[in-house]
OpenMM code with the backbone's topology and positions (N, CA, C; nanometers):
from openmm import Vec3, app, unit

residues = "MET GLU ASP LEU LEU LYS PHE THR ALA GLY ALA ILE THR MET GLY PHE LEU VAL ALA GLY LEU PHE PHE LEU ARG PHE TRP ARG THR THR ARG ASP GLY LEU PHE LEU ALA PHE ALA PHE ALA PHE PHE LEU LEU GLY ALA GLY GLN ALA LEU LEU THR PHE THR ASP MET GLY ASP GLU ASP ARG SER TRP LEU PHE LEU VAL ARG LEU ALA ALA PHE LEU CYS ILE LEU LEU ALA ILE TRP ARG LYS ASN ARG ALA SER ARG THR ASP".split()
positions = [
    Vec3(11.2660, 11.4457, 7.9886),
    Vec3(11.1419, 11.3965, 7.9298),
    Vec3(11.1182, 11.2346, 7.9766),
    Vec3(11.2607, 11.1834, 7.9593),
    Vec3(11.3031, 11.0269, 7.9780),
    Vec3(11.2487, 10.9983, 8.1047),
    Vec3(11.3153, 11.0984, 8.2177),
    Vec3(11.2730, 11.0994, 8.3634),
    Vec3(11.1241, 11.0813, 8.3961),
    Vec3(11.0620, 11.1870, 8.3343),
    Vec3(10.9288, 11.1694, 8.3387),
    Vec3(10.8434, 11.0676, 8.3328),
    Vec3(10.9111, 10.9802, 8.1929),
    Vec3(10.8300, 10.8851, 8.1660),
    Vec3(10.8569, 10.7776, 8.2587),
    Vec3(10.9666, 10.7236, 8.3189),
    Vec3(11.0117, 10.6554, 8.4021),
    Vec3(10.9487, 10.6766, 8.5515),
    Vec3(10.9420, 10.7889, 8.5818),
    Vec3(10.8509, 10.8106, 8.6884),
    Vec3(10.7029, 10.7674, 8.6910),
    Vec3(10.6341, 10.8107, 8.5597),
    Vec3(10.4986, 10.7640, 8.5332),
    Vec3(10.4968, 10.6145, 8.5173),
    Vec3(10.5986, 10.5408, 8.4387),
    Vec3(10.5899, 10.4059, 8.4589),
    Vec3(10.5983, 10.3541, 8.6059),
    Vec3(10.7178, 10.3882, 8.6851),
    Vec3(10.7085, 10.3594, 8.8211),
    Vec3(10.5949, 10.3888, 8.9180),
    Vec3(10.4843, 10.4783, 8.8847),
    Vec3(10.3507, 10.5204, 8.9354),
    Vec3(10.2620, 10.4315, 8.8951),
    Vec3(10.2531, 10.3600, 8.7577),
    Vec3(10.1676, 10.2879, 8.7377),
    Vec3(10.2064, 10.1201, 8.8084),
    Vec3(10.3301, 10.1270, 8.7847),
    Vec3(10.3754, 9.9855, 8.8579),
    Vec3(10.3450, 10.0039, 9.0051),
    Vec3(10.3354, 10.0843, 9.0736),
    Vec3(10.2717, 10.0976, 9.1976),
    Vec3(10.1376, 10.0899, 9.2300),
    Vec3(10.0548, 10.1532, 9.1337),
    Vec3(9.9360, 10.1455, 9.1273),
    Vec3(9.8852, 10.0019, 9.0959),
    Vec3(9.9503, 9.9218, 9.0410),
    Vec3(9.9097, 9.7782, 8.9933),
    Vec3(9.9285, 9.6881, 9.1566),
    Vec3(10.0644, 9.7214, 9.2039),
    Vec3(10.0742, 9.6405, 9.3265),
    Vec3(9.9823, 9.6796, 9.4217),
    Vec3(9.9493, 9.7959, 9.4586),
    Vec3(9.8467, 9.8295, 9.5551),
    Vec3(9.7105, 9.7907, 9.5071),
    Vec3(9.6733, 9.7943, 9.4249),
    Vec3(9.5514, 9.7059, 9.3458),
    Vec3(9.5426, 9.5977, 9.3713),
    Vec3(9.6495, 9.5100, 9.3649),
    Vec3(9.6929, 9.3706, 9.4042),
    Vec3(9.6700, 9.3238, 9.5653),
    Vec3(9.7388, 9.4274, 9.6049),
    Vec3(9.7139, 9.4266, 9.7688),
    Vec3(9.5963, 9.4269, 9.8188),
    Vec3(9.5062, 9.5258, 9.7641),
    Vec3(9.3615, 9.5539, 9.8024),
    Vec3(9.3002, 9.4227, 9.7785),
    Vec3(9.3017, 9.3540, 9.6513),
    Vec3(9.2332, 9.2381, 9.6414),
    Vec3(9.2622, 9.1249, 9.7089),
    Vec3(9.4045, 9.1414, 9.7785),
    Vec3(9.4485, 9.0204, 9.8715),
    Vec3(9.3784, 9.0311, 9.9937),
    Vec3(9.3394, 9.1624, 10.0359),
    Vec3(9.3246, 9.1787, 10.1515),
    Vec3(9.1852, 9.1479, 10.1177),
    Vec3(9.1165, 9.1843, 10.0427),
    Vec3(8.9418, 9.1254, 10.0328),
    Vec3(8.9459, 8.9675, 10.0361),
    Vec3(9.0361, 8.9182, 9.9633),
    Vec3(9.0456, 8.7558, 9.9502),
    Vec3(9.0479, 8.6740, 10.1008),
    Vec3(9.1477, 8.7583, 10.1574),
    Vec3(9.1771, 8.7265, 10.3229),
    Vec3(9.0498, 8.7277, 10.3886),
    Vec3(8.9520, 8.8186, 10.3718),
    Vec3(8.8332, 8.8588, 10.4574),
    Vec3(8.7402, 8.7660, 10.4243),
    Vec3(8.7364, 8.7429, 10.3018),
    Vec3(8.5949, 8.6746, 10.2097),
    Vec3(8.6462, 8.5213, 10.1862),
    Vec3(8.7805, 8.4711, 10.1595),
    Vec3(8.7853, 8.3649, 10.1066),
    Vec3(8.7441, 8.3225, 9.9692),
    Vec3(8.7203, 8.4331, 9.8698),
    Vec3(8.6679, 8.4154, 9.7701),
    Vec3(8.7630, 8.4202, 9.6395),
    Vec3(8.7810, 8.3079, 9.5552),
    Vec3(8.8739, 8.2767, 9.4940),
    Vec3(8.8829, 8.4072, 9.3863),
    Vec3(8.7696, 8.4804, 9.3308),
    Vec3(8.7642, 8.5780, 9.2826),
    Vec3(8.8671, 8.6899, 9.2751),
    Vec3(8.8676, 8.7148, 9.4230),
    Vec3(8.9563, 8.8015, 9.4736),
    Vec3(9.1291, 8.7619, 9.4528),
    Vec3(9.1514, 8.6652, 9.4863),
    Vec3(9.2793, 8.6096, 9.4418),
    Vec3(9.3019, 8.6047, 9.3242),
    Vec3(9.2447, 8.5617, 9.2468),
    Vec3(9.2657, 8.5821, 9.1131),
    Vec3(9.2956, 8.7225, 9.0414),
    Vec3(9.2090, 8.7963, 9.0947),
    Vec3(9.2329, 8.9527, 9.0419),
    Vec3(9.3735, 8.9953, 9.1163),
    Vec3(9.3998, 8.9649, 9.2628),
    Vec3(9.5015, 9.0077, 9.3029),
    Vec3(9.6262, 8.9560, 9.2382),
    Vec3(9.6353, 8.8233, 9.2004),
    Vec3(9.7401, 8.7383, 9.1203),
    Vec3(9.7449, 8.8432, 8.9852),
    Vec3(9.6434, 8.8681, 8.8986),
    Vec3(9.6435, 8.9270, 8.7749),
    Vec3(9.7067, 9.0697, 8.8011),
    Vec3(9.6872, 9.1605, 8.9123),
    Vec3(9.7436, 9.2836, 8.9193),
    Vec3(9.8686, 9.2483, 8.9584),
    Vec3(9.9455, 9.1654, 9.0352),
    Vec3(10.0440, 9.1601, 9.0672),
    Vec3(10.1454, 9.1097, 8.9340),
    Vec3(10.0686, 9.0375, 8.8432),
    Vec3(10.1330, 9.0169, 8.7246),
    Vec3(10.1558, 9.1076, 8.6189),
    Vec3(10.0193, 9.2166, 8.6346),
    Vec3(10.0503, 9.3284, 8.5663),
    Vec3(10.1604, 9.4065, 8.6272),
    Vec3(10.1795, 9.4526, 8.7212),
    Vec3(10.2931, 9.5396, 8.8084),
    Vec3(10.4238, 9.4538, 8.7543),
    Vec3(10.4318, 9.3389, 8.7882),
    Vec3(10.5647, 9.2836, 8.7605),
    Vec3(10.6124, 9.3209, 8.5936),
    Vec3(10.5007, 9.2884, 8.5232),
    Vec3(10.5331, 9.3418, 8.3681),
    Vec3(10.5829, 9.4795, 8.3407),
    Vec3(10.4698, 9.5481, 8.4061),
    Vec3(10.5292, 9.7167, 8.3941),
    Vec3(10.6427, 9.7299, 8.4610),
    Vec3(10.6866, 9.6592, 8.5661),
    Vec3(10.8045, 9.6876, 8.6069),
    Vec3(10.9293, 9.6361, 8.5098),
    Vec3(10.8935, 9.5123, 8.4831),
    Vec3(11.0285, 9.4651, 8.3597),
    Vec3(11.0131, 9.5596, 8.2664),
    Vec3(10.9206, 9.6126, 8.1921),
    Vec3(10.8996, 9.7102, 8.1066),
    Vec3(10.9777, 9.8504, 8.1331),
    Vec3(10.9786, 9.8713, 8.2652),
    Vec3(11.0263, 10.0023, 8.3048),
    Vec3(11.1752, 9.9701, 8.3239),
    Vec3(11.2140, 9.8976, 8.4074),
    Vec3(11.3633, 9.9073, 8.4539),
    Vec3(11.4463, 9.8217, 8.3707),
    Vec3(11.4210, 9.7583, 8.2647),
    Vec3(11.5110, 9.6974, 8.1752),
    Vec3(11.5320, 9.7876, 8.0287),
    Vec3(11.6332, 9.8002, 7.9975),
    Vec3(11.6618, 9.8580, 7.8760),
    Vec3(11.6527, 9.7909, 7.7526),
    Vec3(11.5645, 9.7612, 7.7103),
    Vec3(11.5423, 9.6608, 7.5881),
    Vec3(11.4595, 9.7460, 7.4704),
    Vec3(11.5169, 9.7049, 7.3490),
    Vec3(11.4637, 9.7593, 7.2498),
    Vec3(11.3212, 9.7212, 7.2239),
    Vec3(11.2320, 9.7808, 7.1102),
    Vec3(11.1047, 9.7491, 7.1035),
    Vec3(11.1040, 9.6248, 7.0543),
    Vec3(11.2164, 9.5775, 6.9454),
    Vec3(11.1697, 9.4522, 6.9121),
    Vec3(11.1779, 9.3289, 7.0244),
    Vec3(11.2720, 9.3392, 7.1381),
    Vec3(11.3023, 9.2457, 7.2506),
    Vec3(11.1708, 9.2378, 7.3512),
    Vec3(11.1057, 9.3482, 7.3752),
    Vec3(11.0180, 9.3114, 7.4633),
    Vec3(10.8905, 9.2839, 7.4014),
    Vec3(10.8659, 9.2408, 7.3224),
    Vec3(10.7271, 9.1799, 7.2786),
    Vec3(10.6839, 9.0374, 7.3746),
    Vec3(10.7426, 8.9892, 7.4097),
    Vec3(10.7448, 8.8764, 7.5004),
    Vec3(10.6694, 8.9251, 7.6334),
    Vec3(10.6758, 9.0547, 7.6606),
    Vec3(10.6349, 9.1147, 7.7760),
    Vec3(10.4981, 9.1009, 7.7526),
    Vec3(10.4344, 9.1101, 7.6455),
    Vec3(10.2959, 9.1022, 7.6268),
    Vec3(10.2353, 8.9624, 7.6668),
    Vec3(10.3033, 8.8797, 7.6702),
    Vec3(10.2492, 8.7459, 7.7199),
    Vec3(10.2093, 8.7616, 7.8659),
    Vec3(10.2738, 8.8273, 7.9295),
    Vec3(10.2745, 8.8349, 8.1108),
    Vec3(10.1404, 8.9187, 8.0898),
    Vec3(10.1111, 9.0221, 8.0049),
    Vec3(9.9732, 9.0838, 8.0380),
    Vec3(9.8671, 8.9757, 7.9708),
    Vec3(9.8947, 8.9366, 7.8775),
    Vec3(9.7981, 8.8138, 7.8685),
    Vec3(9.7656, 8.7142, 7.9558),
    Vec3(9.8649, 8.6690, 8.0123),
    Vec3(9.8368, 8.5722, 8.1219),
    Vec3(9.7386, 8.6811, 8.2177),
    Vec3(9.7921, 8.7935, 8.2975),
    Vec3(9.6919, 8.8556, 8.3678),
    Vec3(9.5296, 8.8656, 8.3277),
    Vec3(9.5275, 8.8768, 8.1952),
    Vec3(9.3818, 8.9096, 8.1619),
    Vec3(9.3190, 8.7727, 8.1564),
    Vec3(9.3903, 8.6472, 8.0974),
    Vec3(9.3163, 8.5180, 8.1029),
    Vec3(9.2905, 8.4974, 8.2219),
    Vec3(9.3824, 8.5188, 8.3660),
    Vec3(9.3598, 8.5037, 8.4914),
    Vec3(9.2358, 8.5444, 8.5176),
    Vec3(9.2132, 8.6867, 8.4790),
    Vec3(9.0774, 8.7414, 8.5154),
    Vec3(8.9526, 8.7091, 8.4794),
    Vec3(8.9854, 8.6429, 8.3048),
    Vec3(8.8588, 8.5901, 8.2606),
    Vec3(8.8183, 8.4520, 8.3019),
    Vec3(8.9330, 8.3799, 8.3260),
    Vec3(8.8948, 8.2404, 8.3857),
    Vec3(8.8349, 8.2566, 8.5266),
    Vec3(8.8847, 8.3475, 8.6084),
    Vec3(8.7876, 8.3773, 8.7500),
    Vec3(8.6710, 8.4048, 8.7231),
    Vec3(8.6338, 8.5038, 8.6483),
    Vec3(8.4982, 8.5485, 8.5866),
    Vec3(8.4201, 8.4149, 8.5718),
    Vec3(8.4759, 8.3347, 8.4491),
    Vec3(8.3802, 8.2223, 8.4175),
    Vec3(8.3765, 8.1159, 8.5458),
    Vec3(8.4552, 8.1199, 8.6125),
    Vec3(8.4472, 8.0181, 8.7552),
    Vec3(8.3408, 8.0590, 8.8200),
    Vec3(8.3449, 8.1709, 8.8405),
    Vec3(8.2635, 8.2386, 8.9582),
    Vec3(8.0994, 8.2295, 8.9017),
    Vec3(8.0877, 8.2428, 8.7693),
    Vec3(7.9636, 8.2437, 8.7329),
    Vec3(7.9094, 8.1199, 8.7005),
    Vec3(8.0066, 8.0091, 8.6565),
    Vec3(7.9602, 7.8715, 8.6681),
    Vec3(7.9128, 7.8157, 8.7954),
    Vec3(7.9923, 7.8607, 8.9119),
    Vec3(7.9863, 7.7938, 9.0378),
    Vec3(7.8435, 7.8777, 9.0681),
    Vec3(7.7691, 8.0179, 9.0497),
    Vec3(7.6755, 8.0889, 9.0896),
    Vec3(7.5388, 7.9773, 9.0202),
    Vec3(7.5901, 7.9231, 8.8921),
    Vec3(7.4537, 7.8583, 8.8184),
    Vec3(7.4310, 7.7055, 8.8870),
    Vec3(7.5145, 7.6581, 8.9496),
    Vec3(7.5002, 7.5214, 8.9869),
    Vec3(7.4631, 7.5476, 9.1546),
    Vec3(7.4716, 7.6473, 9.2209),
    Vec3(7.3640, 7.6972, 9.3451),
    Vec3(7.2288, 7.6783, 9.3493),
] * unit.nanometer
topology = app.Topology()
chain = topology.addChain("A")
for resn in residues:
    res = topology.addResidue(resn, chain)
    for name in ("N", "CA", "C"):
        topology.addAtom(name, app.Element.getBySymbol(name[0]), res)
């Protein structure tokens, strides 16, 4: 059962990294900062998931990993806010 959980967590990590690569490709095409922020956020989420998967920490010791997720979601929120603010001034 533990092998299945590690396989699934690895698949989730890969999914985050692939999504980050897609947004990075969109950013290279459009040079829109929103895509760059999404790519960075997905890379952060992938790194957090990889750290959670490949380190053998107890439940009490991995609470700091939620700060990585928080940083990713704050990056997304900030990018959306900046995009909406920029469209109002145009």
